[in-house]
N, C-alpha and C positions, 0 to 999 in steps of 0.2 A: 094709282098708276104712277103718280109723280114720285112716291116713296120707293116703289120698285125700281124705277129708272135710276134714282140716286144710288140705291144699293148696288145696282149692276155697274154704275160708273166707278164706285169705290173699289169693287172687286177687280175691275179692269186695271185700275191704277196700281193696286197692290201686285197684280200679276206682272205688270210691266216693270215695277221696281225690283221684284224678285228676279226677273229675267236679266235685268241689267247687272245686279250683284253677282249672279251666277256667271255671266259673261266676263265680268271683271276678275272674278276669282280664277276662272280658267285661263284668262290672259296672264294673270300673275304667275300661275303654275306652269304655263307653257314653256318659259325658258328652262326651268329645272327638268321638265320632261324631255325637252330637246337635248339638254346636256347629258341626261341619262342615256338617251338614244345614241348620242355621239360617243359616250364612253363605252357602251356595249359594242358599237361598231369598231372603236379603236382597239379594244381588247381582243375582239375576234381577228382584226387585222394583225395584231402582234402575235397572236397564237398561230396564225397561218405562216407568218414569217419565221417563227421559231421552228415550226414543223418543217418548213422548207430547208432551213439550215441543217436540221437534224438529218433530213434525207440526203443532203449533199455530203455531210460528214460520213454518213453510213456508206454512201457510194464510194467515197475516197478510201475508207477503211477496207471495203470489200475488194477494191481494185489493187490494194497492196498485196505482195506475195505473202504466203503464210509464214515464211521465215522472218520477214521484216515485222510482221504483226507480233510474233513471239518476242522479238527483240524489244519492241516498244513496250509491250506489256511487262516484260521482266524489269526494264529500267524504271518504269512507272511504279511497280511494286517496291523495288529497292529504294526509290526516292521516298515513297510513302513510309516505309519502315524507318528510314533514317530521320525523317522529320518527326515521326512519332517518338522515336527514342530520344531525340533532342528535346522534344516537348516534355517528356517524362523526367529528364535529367536537369535541364536548364530552361524552365518555363518563364523566362523574363519577358519575352516579347508578348504583346497582347494576343496575336494570332496563335502562337504556340500555347499560351496559357488556356485559351478557349479550347483548343484541340485536346489538351490534357484533361480538362474537365469533362469533355464529351467522352473520351475513352474510359476514364476511371468511373464516371457515373454509370455508363452503360455496362461495361464489362468488369470493372474492378481491376485490381492489380493482377490477379491470377489469370483472368481471361485476356487481359491486354498483353501480358508477357507471352502467354502461350500462343495467342493469335498472331502477334508479331513474329514469333519464331516460325510458325507455319508459313506466313507470307514471305519471310526471308528464304525459307527452303524453296518455295515455288519460284521466286524470282531468280535465285541462283541456278535452280534446275533448268529453267528455260534459257537463261543466259549462257550456261555452260553445257547445253544439250549435246554438243558435238563430242565433248570429252567423256560423257556418260559417267560422270562421277556421282551424280545423284539420280534417284529414280524420277522419271518424268511424271508430272502431275496428270491425273486423270479424274474421272468422275468419282470413282470409288475412294481414291485417296482424298479428294476434296470433302466428300461426306465424312470420312474418318477424321479429318482435321477439324471440321466444324463440330463433330460430336465430342472430340476431345476438348475443344475450347469451351463448349457449354458445360461439359463435365467438370473441368477445372474451375470455372466460375461457381458452379453450384456446390462443389465439395468445399471450396475455400470459404464460401459464405456459411455453409453448415458448420464447419470447424470453428470459424470465428464466433458464431452464435453460441456454440457449445462452450467455448472458452471465455465467453462474456466480452468479446471484442466487438469491433464494428463490422457487421457483415456487409454493409454497403461498400466499405473501403476494400474489403477482401474480394468480393464477388460481383459488386455492382448491382444495379437494379435487376439485370437479367438473372444473375446467379442467385441473388437473394429471393426474388420471386419464385424461381424454380425450386429452390431448397425449401422455402416456407410452404409452397403449395404441395410438394410431395410429402413433407412431414405432416402437414395438416390433414391430408387425404388418406395417407397410408400408415403414418407413424414413423418413428425414427429408424427402426430396424428394417422395415421394408424399403424405406428411402435409401438406406445404406446399401442394401442389396442391389437396387436399381442403379445406383451410382457406380458400384463396382462392375456390374454387367455392361454399363455404357462405356466405361474405360476399356474393358477387355474387347468389346466390339469395335470401338474406335481404333484401338491399336491394330486389331486384325485387319480392318479396312485400310488403314493408312500404310501398314507394312506389307499389305497384299499377301498375308499368310493366314492359314487356317487357325481356328481358335485352339486346337489341340497343340499346335506348334508353340503357342504362347505359354501354355502350362509346362510344356517340356523345357522351354527356355528358362522359366522361373526355377525349375528343379535343378537345372545345370548351374544356374547362378548361385543357388544356395549351397550346392556341393562345392563349388569353387571357393566361396567364402569360408566354408569349413576347412578346406585344405590350407587356405592362407592363414587362418588362425592357428592351425596346428604347426605350420612352418614357423610362424612368429614365436609361438610358445617354445619351440625347440631351439631356435637360434638366439632369442632374447628372453631368457628365463626371468622370473620375478626377482627383484633385487632383495638381498638379504635384510635390508633395513625394514622391509615390510613385516618381518617377524616381530618387530617391537611395537606393533600396532595396538597392543593391549594398553599401553600408556599414552595413547594418542586420543584425540577427540576431533570431531568434525567442526571446523570453524564456521560460524554463521555467514561469513561474507563470501567464501568461495567453497568449492567442493574438495579442496585438498586437505589431507590430515595435518593437524598441527601438533608437533611433538612437544610435550610439556617438559621443558628443560630450563636451566638457568639462562636468562637473557644476557647477551653481551653488551657491553657499553658501546655507544656509538663512537666510531673512529679508533677503537682499540686495535693495536697490531696483533695481540695475542689474546685468546679468550681467558677469562678469569676462571680459575679452578673452582668447580662447583663444590658446595658444601656436601658432606656425606649424609645430610638429612634426607629423609624420604620425600620425593616430589609429590605434589598434589596431583590427583588423578581426576579429571573432569568426568562427569557421568555421561553415559551414552543415551541420547534422547530416544533412540529406538527401543531401548530396554526400559527406560523410565516411563515413557508416555505410551498410552494405548494407541493402537493403529486406528486411523479414522475409518468409519464405515462408508461404503459407497452411497452416493446420492442418486435419487431417482427423479427425473423431470416429470412435470405435470403440465405438458404443453396444451393438452385439450382443455383443461380448466382455465389456463391463461387466455386462450383465444375466446372462450366463452365469456370470461370477465371483460375482455376488451370490447366485445360486442355489447355487453350490458352498459359499459361506460359510455360508448358512443350513442346508444339509444336513449339512455337516461338524460344525458346533457342535451341531446337534440330535442327531447320533449320539453325541457325548460328553456328553450330558445338559445342554447349555447352549443351549436354543433362543433364537434372536434373530430380529428382523425388520429387514431393510435398508430404511431410510427415506429415505436420500439418497445419491447418487453424485456425486462431484465429481472430474472428470478434470483432472489437472495435466500439466505437461510431462514429468515423470519418474515420478510415482506417481499412483495413483487412490485417493481417499479414499472408503471405504464407511462411511457412518454407520449403525450398528446400535443397536437398542434391546433390552435384555434382555427376554425373555418370561417367562412363569410356568410353573413345574413343580409337580408333585404329589409330596409326600414320602411316605414309607412310612406315616406316621400318617394320611394322607389330607388333610393341610393343604396348601393351595396357596400357594407362596411364589415370589418373584421371583429370577431367576438373579443371583448375586453377580458384581460386576465383576471381582474377582480371579480368578474361575474362567475368565472369557473371556480375560483377559490371559495366564494360564498356558498357554493353548492356541495360542500364537503359532506354535510350531514345527509343530504338527499342521496348522494352516492353511497354512503355507508348503509343507508336503508335499502337501497336497490341491490347492493352486493351482499347484504346480510353480514356485514363485517363489524368487528368490535369497534375499531377506531381507524380512521383514514387520515393520512397526513398528505397535504398538497404542498409541493415545493415549486414556487412560481417566481422565476424560471429556475431550471436546474443549471448550476454554474458551469459554464463552458459548453452547454448544449443549447440548441435552438428549440426547445420544447418545454412544456410544463410536466413535472413529475407527480404522478398520483401513486402513492405508496399504499398498497392494499395488503393486509395481513394474510399469510398463507394459512390454508386449512390445517396443514400438518407441519408446524415449524420443526426445524432440525437443529441439533446442537453443532457448534463449531469446535472441534477438538483443538487443543493447543498445538498438538503435533502437526496438524495440517497447516497452521499458520507459520510455524517454525520452519517447515520444509518448503515453504513457498519461495519462488524466486525473489519476491520483494524483500523478504527478510534476509535472504542471503546477500542481496545487493546492499543491504543496510550496513553490514560489516561494522558493527559498533558493540563495544562491551556492555553498554547500557541500552541495548535495543529492547523495545517493547512490542510484543506480539499481541495486538489489541483484539483482532477478530477479523470479520469479513463484512464488506459493505453490502448495499442492496443489490449489487451486480455479482456477488460471490467472489470478489477480489479481496485478497489479503490486505489488511490495513495495519501498517507498522509505523513506528515512530522511534526517534532517538531522544532519550532523556537528556543527553548533553546539550542538545540544541533547544530544548523547551524553555528553560532548563529545570523548571519545577512543574508539578502537576497537581491540580485540584480536582477531586472526585466527590460528587454529591449525588444523592438519590434517596428515595424512600426505603423503608425497611422491606427486604425481600425483592428488591429490584435487580440485584446482581452485583452490588458494590463490593462485597467481600470476595466473591469469586474473581472479580477483576484484580483485586489486590493479590490474591493467591497466584493468579496466572503471571502477574508481573514478578513476584518473588521467585516463582519456579523458573521463569526465564532467566533471571539473574543467576540463580544457582546452577543452571545447566551450562553456562558459558563463562563463568568467572570463578577463579580460585580465591581463597582468602587473601592472597598477596595482591590481588587486583581489585577487590571490592570488599568493603566492610559495611555492616548494617547496624543501625540503631532502630529497633522496633518498639513502638509505644502503643500499647493496647489496653486502654482503661476498661474496656468491656470484658477482657480476659476470655475471649471466645475464639478468634480467628488466628491471631499471630502467635499464640502460645504453642502452636504445633511446631514452630521452628526453633524451639528451645534446644540448646546444646550443640548447635552447628558452629563450626569454626569461623564463620563469617561474622558472627555477632561480636561487637565490642563489649557487650555486657548482656546479662540475661534480659529477656523480654521485660520491659518496664510496664507495670500495671498500676502503679501508684501515680495519680495526677501530680502530686507535689514533687515526686522524684522526676517526673517527666519535665516539669518546668525547670528544675535544676539541670537536667540533661541538655535542654535546649541552650541554657547559658554556657554549658561546657562546650557545645558545638560552636558557639560564637567565639569562644577563646581558641578553639582549635583552628577556626578560620583565620583569626588574627595571626596565630603562630605560623600557619602555612604562608600567609602573605609576607611575613618577615623572612621566611626561608627563600621564597621566590625573589624577594627584593635583593637578598644577598647573592643569589645566583643570576640576577639580572634577566629574568624571564617574566612573562606576563600571564601564563596559564599553566595548568598542571601538566599537560602533555609535553610542553617544552621543558619543564623542569625535570620530568622523569627521563627525558632524552639526554639531558646534560649531566645529571649526577650519576654516580655508580649504581649498579643494580641494588646493592644492599641499602641504599638510602632513598629509593623510590617510594613515593607515597601512593596509597591505594585510593580509589574513589570511595566516597562516603555517602550513603543514601540514608536519610532519616524518613521513616514511614510512620505516620500517625493515623491510627484506625478511626478514632472518634475525636474530632477537633472540638465538638461542643462541650465535652467534659472538661477539657483544659480551659476553654473560654469561660466557663461558669466559675471555676476555681480562682483563676488569676487572669482576667481578660487583658489587663494592660500589659503585664509582663509577657504573656504568651503572644499577643499581637506584635509587641515591639521586637521580640526575638525572631518570630517567623518573618516579619517584614524585613528585618536587617539581613537575615539569611537569604531571603529571596532576592534582595538587591545586590548583595556583594559576594555570595558564596559560589557563584557559577565558575569563576576563574580558578578557584581552589579545588575543584572537583567534588564539592559538597552539593547534594541535590535533595530536595524536600518533596515528599508526596503526602498530601493531606487528603483525608476522607471524612465525610460527615453525612449523617442521615437527617440532619436538620438544617437545610439551606435557608436560614433566615439572616437578616441583615445584622443581627447582633453576634452571629457566629462567623459568617463569611462577610467580613467588613469590607469597606471600600479600599482600604490600604492593602488588604490581603488580595483582593481581586485584581487590583492594579498591578501587582507583582507576580501574578500567576496567569500569564496569557494562555497557557494550555489548560483546557478544562474538559472534563467528561461529566455529562449529565445523564443520569439514569431516570427512570420513570418517577415523576413527582405528582403531587396531588393537584396543583393548580398552576396557572400560568405565571402567578406571582413568584413562586419558587423557581420556575424556569428562568424568569428574568433575573433573579438574584444570581443564578449560576452562569447563564450564557448571555445575559443582557438582551434576551429576545425570547418570545414564547416558542413552544414546540415540544418541550420535554413532557408536558402534560398529556400528549397524545401518544407517548411510547407505550409499548405493550408489557414491559417488565421482563424478568427472567433473562437479563443480559442485554436487552435492547437499549441502546444508548446513543447519545449524540456527542461526537468527539469534535472539539474545536481546536485545531492546530494553531500554533502561535502565528503562522504566516498565512492563514486562510480567513476569508471574509465570512463564509457561511459554514456551519457545522456539518459534519459527515455522519450519516446514520450508519451505525455499526452494530452487528451482533457480536457480543463479547466472546472471547475464547474461553472455553470451559476446561477446567482441570479438576479431577476428582480427588477425593480424600486419599484414595489408594496411591495415586500418582504423587501426591504431596509426601506421603509416608515413605515412598521409595527414594525420592531425592534426599529427604532428610536422613534416612538411614544410610545412604551412600556416604554422606559427609560425616555422620557420626562414626561410621566404621573406620574412617581414616584417623580418627582420634583414639581408636581402640575402645570405643564406647558403644555398647550394644543396648544398654538400658537407657531409660529416659532421665536418670539422675545426672546432674552436672558433676564432672570430676572435680577433685579438690583444687587442681591447678587452674581450672577455668572459672570456678565459682568465686574465687577470691580476686577476680580481675574486673571489678565493676568500674564504671565511669565515675569520677569524683562528682558526687551529687551535692556539692556545696559550692558556694560562691567564692572560689579562690582561683588563683592562676594555676594552670596545669603544672607549672614547674615548682609551685610552692608546696613544701612538705611540712607537716606538723612534727615537732620534736617527739611527741608522744605516739606517733604512728607506729603500729606493730610491725615487726620485721616480717618480710615476705617469706613463706615456706621454701621458696626456690632460691633464697638468697645465697646460700653456700654453693649450690650448684652453678648459679650464674657467675659468682666470683671465680670459681675454679675454671669455668669455661673461658672467661676473658683473659685470665692469666695464661692458659694454654695457647690461646690464639695470638696473644701479644697485642691485641687491639680490641676495641669495644664499639658497638653500634646498636641502635635499637633494632634494626632488621636482623642482625646476627642473633640476638636473643629470641626474636620472634620465630626464626626458622629452627634454631637448635632446641629451644625449650617448648616449642609449640604453644606459645601464649599470644595474647593480644597485644595491640600496639600500645595501649595505655599502660598495661602492666609492665611491658618492657621499658617504656619511658621512665616509669617510676624507679625501676631497678637501676637504670643508668644514672638517674639523678641522685639516688642514694649513694651509689659508688663514687660519684663526683664529690658529694658532700663529705664523705669519709676519706677522700684522698686516694682512692684505689685507681681511678681513671682521671685523666686531665680534661680540659675543656675541648669542645669539638673544633676540628680543623676547619679553616675557612673554605667554603665551597663544597666540601665533602661530608662533613659532620662526623667523620671517624675520630675516635678518641684513643690516645695512647695510654697504655697501662703503666701505672706508677706503683712503687713499693709503699705500702701504708706506713704511717709514722709509728704505729704500735709495734710493728714487726722490727723497725729500726731500733726501738728502745729495748725490745726483748732479746735481740741477738747481739753478741759482742762484736765490736768492730773487727775488720779483717786484719789490721796491723796495730796491735796494742803494744805500748811500750813495755820493755822488760822491767 
């Protein structure tokens, strides 16, 4: 009994302590509960006050006359339109900047502009309702205006996506969602039909006209345009100068034809009489290059791949959202934004970029792709780029890149049409600004095709008076197809020993050009050509080496010294170097060469070590080959993935035959006059002549020419005899050595013709003594 009583006392004591703790906890929680009750009562009171104010305002509005209500609404609409237009044009104030972001994010530029236009019409129609200048808004016109605004946003977003532009900037979230939803559900053709029907219906409702009237109005508009064209053709006929379009070519920088004629010197009062020599005719790219084939989009596959990417990364604990899809010729770029995940401690954090990059192989397995390249992040964009190879890659014809607006805006004689990026945009560059280019890649990766596309682009837009080439091809495979064209200073060099001597001659030519520019007091070739007469202008000189490794194995020190000095100093003289190699090792592409070649192109290589040798970073080992490359511009921090432009053997043959035909050469043999014009492949100064050098076959013809003209210059012999620069310089120097011509005049380089001493001794004097 005593034990049971003690147990009952203990239980009673525990129950009392538990009750005390419960009461204390409730007492501690009672202030928060009281505050919550007060906050609920306060919010209810504020809601009642707002509702009361709303009822009062509604009552005041209803008591106003209908005319005053229209005036207030019209003024409010016009003020809203004015503030919106001010925010779009000058968003300096914080409030205006916020309102601009809201408008462009929701509607885009197309929807914002069209919506503001309809609001302006409504405000002016209500404000000027007594004049009846504008139709009064009603329910039908309002529905039509809303339908046209939505159609404008959707169509703008669809067109921007088709042109690989930013659909959110064009149509906003509203238009982009509408366009993507329709295309995903119905396809592009059905979506286009629905968009056209929405525009016709919106115009019909807004103009309060039947749909048949709209089609009749379109027919009348087309007939009126035809009558205007006929009237213009009758009163403003085509100019007669257009009949000379056979000798014109399309300039790459603008759309106007450029007549090939003798240029005038700057500041001359009268034009210089052109020489009777036949002018060079540039080839027509439309006849030389094959037309590009139309491309077909595979949007269904892209959306399916986007779903697989999101699901795969979510399974590995790295959820993302695909925000943009850009389809290129070889790969498709999926722009993903990291999502948020919850940690074990309950904290919500964002997925790290390194975690997504580490899952590249898992993504390749899920997508059944050959290789996947992840760019984290994409420069200038707020997302990570996942580049997935297309199932059916397409070629990028050279003609498509040349006809692109980017290449036309380049407007450079040494423009490079490289190809298209992952978004399908043309990638072009200017060799003058690089000013040299290094190309490397494994065998069969597309390196030779890139060299051919560069050469064909040069030959399409430059005459031999504007550009000269030195081609070095130790492999004797690719560059020999350009034999016998007038742009060559010498036949294609295939001997590595002769190539080394040719580089030494280019160094001497560079020094000679610097001396001429110093005498003319200019700093670069463009300024020199503007100051001197046309016959003394110097052409650009491009040295292209197909395989650098062969030269480095034969004479590594001399080759590296010559290439390094050219890369350091030759830019101002108009001399540019393009190197290509299929062995990107440190003994071929040395540190000195890399330091002076900031512009580089890397094709597919075997390992990341080779990629680091070319680009100083990995990435080229994940390329797909067949023209897939990484282009590193000199002013960019990250390389650009490009599918190289493709030029066929038939297109190369056409452009070569075009230039050979102007030399009167249809066969592949070099004519005698051109074959004997090699670059001096010995280590002597360009002006130094050996006494035992044989007389040039064109010597007599050149002497007769300069005597008839009364003056002599290198460019005169080039134009009249159709020979290269080196050969003409040799002839002039031989004439000076034999006393036929005098020294060059300061600033112009033109020489006066003198009577040779042998003729003075052979002929009797004019006044002999009796």
